[in-house]
PATORSE-130809 format. One record per residue (C-alpha): residue in one letter; x, y, z. Coordinates in nm, 2 decimals, always signed. Example, Ala and Ser with C-alpha at 12.3 -4.5 7.8 and 13.67 -1.06 7.14 Angstrom:
residues 2
+------+--------+--------+--------+
| type |   east |  north |     up |
+------+--------+--------+--------+
|    A |  +1.23 |  -0.45 |  +0.78 |
|    S |  +1.37 |  -0.11 |  +0.71 |
+------+--------+--------+--------+
//
This chain:
residues 122
+------+--------+--------+--------+
| type |   east |  north |     up |
+------+--------+--------+--------+
|    M |  +0.00 |  +0.00 |  +0.00 |
|    T |  +0.13 |  +0.34 |  -0.09 |
|    H |  +0.08 |  +0.63 |  +0.15 |
|    R |  +0.01 |  +0.97 |  +0.01 |
|    I |  +0.20 |  +1.26 |  +0.15 |
|    L |  +0.13 |  +1.64 |  +0.13 |
|    I |  +0.44 |  +1.85 |  +0.18 |
|    V |  +0.37 |  +2.20 |  +0.33 |
|    D |  +0.67 |  +2.44 |  +0.36 |
|    D |  +0.72 |  +2.80 |  +0.25 |
|    S |  +1.06 |  +2.71 |  +0.11 |
|    S |  +1.05 |  +2.56 |  -0.24 |
|    L |  +1.40 |  +2.42 |  -0.18 |
|    I |  +1.28 |  +2.22 |  +0.13 |
|    R |  +0.97 |  +2.10 |  -0.06 |
|    S |  +1.18 |  +1.99 |  -0.35 |
|    S |  +1.43 |  +1.82 |  -0.12 |
|    L |  +1.16 |  +1.63 |  +0.07 |
|    R |  +0.99 |  +1.53 |  -0.26 |
|    S |  +1.32 |  +1.39 |  -0.39 |
|    W |  +1.39 |  +1.21 |  -0.07 |
|    I |  +1.04 |  +1.06 |  -0.05 |
|    S |  +1.06 |  +0.94 |  -0.41 |
|    G |  +1.33 |  +0.70 |  -0.30 |
|    Y |  +1.07 |  +0.50 |  -0.10 |
|    S |  +0.81 |  +0.28 |  -0.28 |
|    E |  +0.57 |  +0.29 |  +0.02 |
|    W |  +0.53 |  +0.67 |  +0.00 |
|    E |  +0.43 |  +0.91 |  -0.27 |
|    V |  +0.40 |  +1.29 |  -0.27 |
|    C |  +0.04 |  +1.38 |  -0.37 |
|    G |  +0.09 |  +1.75 |  -0.35 |
|    E |  +0.27 |  +2.05 |  -0.21 |
|    A |  +0.16 |  +2.38 |  -0.05 |
|    E |  +0.36 |  +2.69 |  +0.05 |
|    N |  +0.15 |  +2.78 |  +0.36 |
|    G |  -0.10 |  +2.63 |  +0.59 |
|    R |  -0.41 |  +2.79 |  +0.43 |
|    I |  -0.33 |  +2.63 |  +0.09 |
|    A |  -0.26 |  +2.30 |  +0.26 |
|    V |  -0.61 |  +2.31 |  +0.42 |
|    E |  -0.76 |  +2.40 |  +0.09 |
|    K |  -0.58 |  +2.11 |  -0.09 |
|    L |  -0.69 |  +1.86 |  +0.18 |
|    E |  -1.03 |  +1.78 |  +0.02 |
|    E |  -0.89 |  +1.75 |  -0.33 |
|    L |  -0.58 |  +1.54 |  -0.25 |
|    H |  -0.69 |  +1.32 |  +0.05 |
|    P |  -0.34 |  +1.27 |  +0.18 |
|    D |  -0.26 |  +1.00 |  +0.44 |
|    V |  +0.01 |  +1.22 |  +0.59 |
|    V |  +0.09 |  +1.59 |  +0.60 |
|    I |  +0.44 |  +1.71 |  +0.67 |
|    L |  +0.40 |  +2.07 |  +0.80 |
|    D |  +0.66 |  +2.33 |  +0.85 |
|    F |  +0.60 |  +2.53 |  +1.17 |
|    Q |  +0.69 |  +2.88 |  +1.06 |
|    M |  +0.51 |  +2.99 |  +0.74 |
|    P |  +0.34 |  +3.31 |  +0.63 |
|    V |  -0.04 |  +3.33 |  +0.60 |
|    M |  -0.11 |  +3.03 |  +0.83 |
|    N |  +0.16 |  +2.85 |  +1.04 |
|    G |  +0.19 |  +2.48 |  +1.09 |
|    L |  +0.01 |  +2.47 |  +1.43 |
|    E |  -0.29 |  +2.66 |  +1.30 |
|    A |  -0.30 |  +2.44 |  +0.99 |
|    A |  -0.27 |  +2.12 |  +1.21 |
|    Q |  -0.57 |  +2.24 |  +1.42 |
|    Q |  -0.79 |  +2.28 |  +1.11 |
|    I |  -0.66 |  +1.95 |  +0.95 |
|    S |  -0.74 |  +1.75 |  +1.26 |
|    V |  -1.10 |  +1.88 |  +1.25 |
|    L |  -1.15 |  +1.84 |  +0.87 |
|    A |  -0.96 |  +1.52 |  +0.82 |
|    P |  -0.91 |  +1.35 |  +1.16 |
|    R |  -0.76 |  +1.03 |  +1.01 |
|    T |  -0.49 |  +1.22 |  +0.84 |
|    A |  -0.16 |  +1.19 |  +1.02 |
|    M |  +0.06 |  +1.50 |  +1.06 |
|    V |  +0.43 |  +1.55 |  +1.13 |
|    M |  +0.57 |  +1.90 |  +1.22 |
|    F |  +0.90 |  +1.98 |  +1.04 |
|    T |  +1.09 |  +2.28 |  +1.19 |
|    M |  +1.42 |  +2.45 |  +1.24 |
|    H |  +1.33 |  +2.54 |  +1.60 |
|    P |  +1.21 |  +2.23 |  +1.79 |
|    S |  +1.13 |  +2.28 |  +2.15 |
|    G |  +0.94 |  +2.11 |  +2.43 |
|    E |  +0.67 |  +2.38 |  +2.41 |
|    L |  +0.63 |  +2.33 |  +2.04 |
|    L |  +0.61 |  +1.95 |  +2.08 |
|    K |  +0.34 |  +1.99 |  +2.35 |
|    A |  +0.14 |  +2.24 |  +2.13 |
|    A |  +0.18 |  +2.02 |  +1.82 |
|    L |  +0.06 |  +1.71 |  +2.00 |
|    Q |  -0.24 |  +1.90 |  +2.13 |
|    A |  -0.32 |  +2.00 |  +1.77 |
|    G |  -0.31 |  +1.64 |  +1.65 |
|    V |  +0.05 |  +1.62 |  +1.52 |
|    K |  +0.21 |  +1.28 |  +1.58 |
|    D |  +0.57 |  +1.41 |  +1.62 |
|    V |  +0.80 |  +1.71 |  +1.57 |
|    V |  +1.11 |  +1.65 |  +1.35 |
|    S |  +1.40 |  +1.90 |  +1.34 |
|    K |  +1.52 |  +2.02 |  +1.00 |
|    A |  +1.86 |  +2.01 |  +1.15 |
|    D |  +1.84 |  +1.63 |  +1.20 |
|    R |  +1.93 |  +1.40 |  +0.92 |
|    I |  +1.59 |  +1.35 |  +0.76 |
|    S |  +1.67 |  +1.00 |  +0.65 |
|    D |  +1.70 |  +0.90 |  +1.02 |
|    H |  +1.42 |  +1.06 |  +1.22 |
|    L |  +1.16 |  +1.15 |  +0.95 |
|    S |  +1.17 |  +0.80 |  +0.79 |
|    T |  +1.12 |  +0.64 |  +1.14 |
|    V |  +0.83 |  +0.88 |  +1.22 |
|    L |  +0.66 |  +0.82 |  +0.88 |
|    R |  +0.69 |  +0.44 |  +0.91 |
|    D |  +0.55 |  +0.46 |  +1.26 |
|    I |  +0.24 |  +0.66 |  +1.16 |
|    C |  +0.18 |  +0.47 |  +0.83 |
|    V |  +0.12 |  +0.14 |  +1.00 |
+------+--------+--------+--------+
//
């Protein structure tokens, strides 16, 4: 079974890097991209992703605000927060918003993000 992933980040470089990395795994496919939380919420109905990878800091609507709306509109969609600034406070707020885990952009994505995606795509 292939799990559909929506990548949400205001950096086109980050979106492109994630798309490229995800394409190396047969169990995942990128179904779309969005440059802010509002566009992600709008694309939810159209794309029906299994997983949303959300940047925390974005213009228009940040990742936490988007996560709160996604958890109401699509409660079965898993979410991962991807950020340059992980903290205990962000993790707590993200978990309350329905996010499964927070991954640091400073980490090697092949290590932490692949583990998180495998765990939530069970």
